[in-house]
C-alpha positions in Angstrom: -28.3 39.0 17.7 -27.1 35.5 18.8 -25.6 35.3 15.0 -24.0 38.3 16.0 -22.1 37.4 19.0 -21.2 33.9 17.5 -19.6 35.4 14.6 -17.4 37.9 17.0 -16.6 35.0 18.5 -15.4 33.0 15.8 -13.6 36.6 13.9 -11.9 36.9 17.7 -10.4 33.4 17.7 -9.6 33.6 13.8 -7.2 37.2 15.4 -6.1 35.5 18.5 -5.0 32.7 16.8 -3.1 34.9 14.1 -1.2 36.4 16.7 -0.4 32.9 18.3 1.5 32.3 14.6 3.0 35.4 14.3 4.4 34.9 18.2 5.3 31.0 17.7 6.6 31.7 14.3 8.1 35.3 13.7 9.7 35.1 10.5 7.8 34.3 7.0 7.9 34.5 3.4 5.4 34.4 0.5 5.3 31.9 -2.0 2.8 32.5 -5.2 0.9 29.1 -7.2 0.0 29.6 -10.1 -2.7 27.2 -12.5 -1.5 28.4 -16.2 -4.1 26.1 -17.7 -8.1 27.4 -18.6 -9.3 24.5 -16.2 -10.0 24.6 -12.4 -8.4 22.6 -10.3 -9.4 20.6 -7.0 -6.9 19.3 -4.9 -3.8 19.9 -6.2 -0.5 19.2 -4.7 1.5 22.1 -4.1 5.7 21.8 -3.3 8.2 24.2 -2.7 11.3 22.3 -3.1 14.4 22.7 -0.9 16.2 25.5 -3.0 13.5 27.5 -3.2 13.3 27.0 0.5 16.8 28.1 0.9 16.2 31.0 -1.8 13.3 32.7 0.4 14.9 32.1 3.6 18.3 30.2 4.5 17.3 29.9 8.2 14.2 27.9 7.3 13.6 25.3 9.5 11.6 22.2 8.6 10.3 21.3 12.3 8.9 24.8 12.9 6.8 25.8 10.8 2.7 26.4 9.0 1.2 27.2 5.5 -1.1 29.9 5.8 -3.9 30.6 3.7 -5.1 34.5 4.0 -5.7 34.3 8.1 -6.4 30.2 8.0 -3.7 27.6 8.3 -3.9 24.4 6.2 -2.6 21.3 6.3 0.9 20.5 5.4 4.4 18.8 5.9 7.8 18.2 4.9 9.2 15.7 2.6 12.6 14.7 3.5 13.7 12.6 0.1 13.4 12.1 -3.5 12.0 14.3 -6.2 9.4 15.8 -4.1 11.0 16.9 -1.5 10.5 19.9 0.7 7.4 21.6 2.1 4.1 19.8 0.5 0.8 21.0 1.2 -2.9 20.6 -1.0 -5.5 22.9 -2.4 -9.0 22.5 -2.4 -9.5 24.6 -5.5 -7.4 26.6 -8.0 -9.1 28.7 -10.4 -8.6 28.6 -14.4 -5.6 31.2 -15.3 -5.3 32.1 -11.4 -2.8 32.7 -8.9 -2.9 32.4 -4.9 -0.2 33.8 -2.4 0.4 31.9 0.5 2.3 32.7 3.5 4.8 30.4 5.0 5.8 31.4 8.8 8.6 29.7 10.9 10.5 29.6 13.7 14.5 29.2 13.2 15.5 27.3 16.3 12.1 25.5 17.9 10.5 22.1 17.5 6.6 22.4 16.7 4.8 19.6 16.0 1.0 19.7 14.2 -2.4 17.7 14.4 -3.8 17.8 11.3 -6.4 15.6 9.8 -4.5 12.5 7.9 -5.9 12.2 4.5 -3.2 10.1 3.4 -1.0 6.6 4.6 1.6 4.3 3.6 2.3 1.3 5.6 3.8 -2.1 5.6 3.9 -4.9 8.4 4.7 -8.5 8.8 4.8 -11.0 11.3 7.4 -12.0 13.6 7.7 -13.8 17.1 6.7 -17.3 14.2 8.9 -19.0 12.0 9.7 -20.4 8.8 8.3 -23.5 7.4 9.6 -24.0 4.0 8.5 -21.1 2.2 5.5 -20.2 5.1 5.7 -18.3 7.8 3.8 -20.2 10.6 2.8 -18.2 13.8 3.5 -15.3 15.3 1.6 -11.9 15.1 1.6 -8.6 12.8 4.3 -5.9 13.1 3.9 -2.5 11.8 7.4 -1.7 10.0 9.1 1.2 7.9 11.4 -0.7 6.0 11.4 -4.8 5.1 14.8 -6.1 2.9 12.4 -9.3 1.6 13.3 -12.5 3.0 14.6 -14.9 0.3 11.6 -17.5 1.5 9.1 -14.8 0.9 6.6 -15.9 -2.4 3.2 -15.4 -2.7 0.9 -16.8 0.0 3.8 -17.3 2.8 1.0 -15.2 4.8 4.5 -13.3 6.3 3.4 -9.7 4.9 -0.2 -8.3 5.8 -2.1 -7.7 2.7 1.4 -9.3 0.7 3.1 -6.2 0.3 3.1 -2.1 1.2 -0.1 -0.4 0.9 -0.5 3.3 -0.2 -3.9 5.3 0.0 -5.7 9.0 0.3 -9.3 9.9 1.2 -10.5 8.5 -2.6 -8.9 5.0 -2.8 -6.1 2.3 -1.7 -3.5 0.4 -3.3 -1.0 -2.2 -3.0 2.1 -4.1 -4.5 3.2 -8.1 -4.3 6.2 -7.6 -2.8 6.7 -10.9 -3.9 7.6 -12.1 -7.6 4.7 -11.0 -9.0 5.9 -7.6 -7.8 1.6 -6.2 -9.2 -0.4 -3.7 -8.2 -3.7 -4.0 -7.0 -6.6 -1.9 -5.7 -8.7 -1.4 -2.8 -12.0 0.6 -3.1 -13.0 2.5 0.0 -16.1 3.5 1.0 -15.0 6.0 3.5 -12.7 8.9 3.4 -11.2 7.7 6.6 -7.8 6.0 6.3 -8.1 2.2 6.3 -5.1 -0.1 5.6 -3.9 -0.6 9.1 -6.9 -2.6 9.5 -6.8 -4.7 6.5 -5.5 -8.1 6.3 -5.3 -8.6 10.1 -7.1 -12.1 10.0 -5.9 -13.2 6.9 -5.8 -12.5 2.8 -10.3 -13.3 2.6 -11.7 -11.1 4.4 -10.7 -8.3 1.9 -12.1 -9.7 -1.1 -15.6 -9.3 0.1 -17.0 -6.3 1.1 -16.3 -4.8 4.5 -17.3 -1.6 6.1 -14.5 0.0 4.9 -14.5 -0.9 0.9 -12.6 -4.3 0.2 -10.0 -5.3 -2.8 -11.8 -4.9 -6.0 -9.8 -5.8 -8.7 -8.7 -8.8 -9.6 -4.5 -9.1 -10.9 -4.0 -12.9 -11.9 -1.0 -13.1 -14.4 -1.9 -9.7 -15.7 0.4 -6.6 -14.7 -2.7 -5.2 -12.6 -2.6 -1.7 -12.6 0.7 0.2 -13.7 3.1 -2.3 -12.6 6.3 -2.1 -14.1 7.2 -5.3 -16.7 9.6 -5.7 -19.9 7.7 -6.7 -22.9 9.7 -10.2 -23.7 8.4 -12.9 -26.9 4.6 -10.7 -26.6 4.7 -11.1 -22.7 4.6 -8.5 -20.2 7.1 -10.0 -18.0 6.9 -8.2 -14.4 9.5 -8.0 -11.8 9.8 -11.4 -11.2 13.5 -12.5 -10.7 15.6 -10.4 -8.9 18.6 -10.6 -6.4 17.3 -9.2 -3.7 14.5 -6.7 -3.0 14.0 -4.0 -0.2 11.3 -1.9 0.6 10.7 1.3 2.7 8.1 4.0 4.2 9.6 7.2 2.8 6.8 9.4 3.4 3.5 8.6 5.7 1.9 12.3 5.8 -1.1 13.9 6.7 -0.8 15.0 2.9 1.2 13.2 0.8 3.2 9.4 1.3 5.2 7.7 -0.5 7.2 3.9 -0.7 10.4 3.0 -2.7 11.6 -0.4 -3.5 14.7 -1.0 -4.8 15.2 -3.9 -6.8 18.7 -5.3 -7.0 19.3 -7.6 -10.2 15.9 -8.0 -12.2 16.9 -10.4 -14.6 15.0 -10.6 -17.8 15.9 -11.0 -21.9 19.3 -11.5 -20.9 20.1 -8.5 -19.1 20.6 -7.1 -15.7 18.8 -4.0 -14.2 19.2 -2.4 -11.0 15.9 -0.6 -10.3 14.3 2.3 -7.7 11.1 2.7 -7.8 9.3 5.5 -5.7 5.7 5.5 -5.5 3.5 8.3 -4.4 -0.2 9.4 -3.9 -1.0 13.1 -2.2 -4.6 13.8 -0.3 -7.7 13.7 -2.4 -6.3 12.2 -5.6 -7.0 8.7 -7.3 -3.6 9.2 -8.8 -0.6 7.6 -7.8 2.3 8.7 -9.2 5.6 6.1 -10.1 9.5 7.4 -11.4 11.1 4.1 -12.0 15.1 4.5 -12.3 17.3 2.1 -13.8 21.0 1.1 -13.9 20.7 1.2 -17.6 18.6 2.0 -20.2 15.6 -0.6 -20.4 15.0 -1.7 -23.4 11.2 -2.7 -24.3 9.9 -1.3 -21.2 5.7 -1.3 -21.1 3.1 -1.0 -18.5 -0.9 -1.5 -18.4 -4.1 -2.9 -17.3 -5.4 -6.4 -16.9 -7.8 -7.4 -19.5 -11.7 -7.9 -18.5 -14.2 -8.2 -21.3 -16.6 -6.3 -19.4 -14.5 -2.9 -19.7 -13.2 -2.5 -23.5 -9.9 -0.2 -23.8 -9.9 3.2 -24.8 -6.0 4.5 -26.0 -5.6 8.4 -26.2 -2.2 9.7 -27.8 -1.8 13.2 -26.1 -1.1 16.0 -27.4 1.2 19.5 -26.3 -2.5 20.5 -23.8 -3.1 16.4 -22.7 -1.4 13.8 -21.6 -1.8 10.4 -23.2 -3.2 7.6 -21.4 -5.2 4.2 -21.3 -8.3 3.2 -19.8 -11.0 0.8 -19.5 -14.4 1.0 -17.9 -17.3 -1.2 -16.7 -18.0 -3.9 -14.4 -15.1 -5.5 -13.7 -14.4 -5.3 -10.0 -14.6 -8.1 -8.0 -18.1 -6.6 -6.6 -19.9 -6.9 -10.0 -20.0 -2.8 -10.0 -18.2 -0.5 -12.0 -14.7 0.0 -12.3 -12.4 2.6 -14.4 -8.7 1.9 -14.3 -6.4 4.0 -16.9 -2.4 4.8 -17.3 -1.1 8.3 -18.3 2.0 8.9 -20.2 3.6 12.0 -21.6 2.8 11.5 -25.1 6.4 11.5 -26.0 7.0 8.6 -24.0 4.7 6.4 -25.8 6.0 3.9 -28.2 2.9 1.7 -29.1 -0.2 0.3 -28.0 -0.4 -3.7 -27.5 -1.3 -6.3 -25.7 -0.6 -10.1 -24.0 -3.3 -12.9 -23.0 -3.9 -11.3 -19.5 -2.8 -7.0 -20.3 -3.8 -4.2 -22.3 -0.1 -2.9 -22.3 1.5 0.3 -23.7 5.1 0.9 -24.1 7.3 3.3 -22.9 10.8 4.9 -23.8 12.4 5.9 -21.0 13.8 9.2 -20.5 17.8 8.0 -20.4 17.1 5.7 -17.6 14.1 7.3 -16.0 10.1 5.7 -17.0 8.2 8.2 -15.1 3.8 7.5 -15.8 1.1 7.7 -13.1 -2.0 5.3 -13.3 -5.3 5.7 -10.8 -8.4 3.7 -10.1 -12.3 4.8 -9.6 -14.8 2.8 -8.1 -18.6 2.9 -8.1 -19.1 2.4 -4.3 -16.4 5.3 -3.3 -18.5 8.0 -1.3 -19.3 10.5 -4.1 -17.9 7.9 -6.9 -18.0 8.1 -11.0 -21.0 5.8 -11.8 -20.9 6.1 -15.7 -18.4 5.7 -18.3 -19.4 9.4 -19.6 -18.4 10.5 -16.5 -15.2 8.5 -16.5 -13.8 9.4 -19.2 -15.4 13.5 -18.9 -12.9 13.3 -15.4 -9.8 11.0 -17.3 -9.7 14.6 -20.0 -9.9 16.6 -17.2 -6.9 15.2 -15.4 -4.6 14.7 -18.9 -4.8 18.5 -19.5 -3.6 19.4 -16.0 -0.9 16.8 -16.2 0.2 18.3 -19.5 0.2 21.6 -17.5 1.4 21.5 -14.2 1.1 24.3 -11.8 4.2 26.9 -11.3 5.0 27.9 -7.8 7.2 30.8 -7.5 8.7 32.9 -4.0 7.6 36.0 -2.9 4.0 37.4 -4.0 
């Protein structure tokens, strides 16, 4: 009897909530999300573009909307810029060759905020109230910011930027890249699904190189490309974005299910050429994948990226085909915690121009689509909650990701 009473309370609450949603968000339209592949998917990013929103509801208001799955409201956000602009939400599951329909409700003029659980984060902090002494920033305290034009004095270990660059994370893993002449990506392994970057590096650069309750920096970058960092192959060596006229970075999205960082490199000097480069990095809830889009002022020659070498982690390469993206990957006891860490870079098969290496990095050369270079990368640490433990598990996981990238979901307006 008690169970029946509790069930009735839950159902009543659901009905009342649905009625409130219709009252607060009186206008609506439907979208359909389709999985064209033969594999089921989890933690699927769904994007509804501004053009689709205009088609479905010319009066759509991004300041007051909800996404409804059946009778359940699910976490969502509105992205304001970049290739992923529009509504963003994440599906827990999407069955093979299946479609699901969702309702988007909105109020045409109101402003209604939501309090959804935060599953992604992008952030950047630098010191204020101190002073530059040569190339070191002495004194001061860290202050979160949404953008930064990097001071000319700033180099590695200038003590100016907390953990030396911007960071981004999902509930699976965290990343950072050095916002200095190194411009290489590093990995934060996480022991929790909570957002942690806001607490990393407050006590200096040393603590996060050792295991903390939240996790740790698990990858050694050194002179390598780290994981998925952009570079140009010159005289057999991967040259990272080192010599520039200026660098500006901003947090373009810091949302509950999607976060992104935009960085502009003005005048990257390499191999006798100069490039202006816009780098758009993003991550979504429930995934380890980081998505990187690079737009150059002119078509880059000998572009490459890759993975830091480690004797404990042999390289595996797959060129890919019509049903799978290609990838390069390593797995083994290569973490700074001396446990298993898997690293991978994914690319379209038509973009791959050959695998090579320099003394520090495994490399893949990528052909740009005119001035655009696009790829994904990920890290999977065995210490994360429910982490991948074996090489067999890791490569089975990568093959699934490669298949999903080759057949992206389809989002259409209407039933």
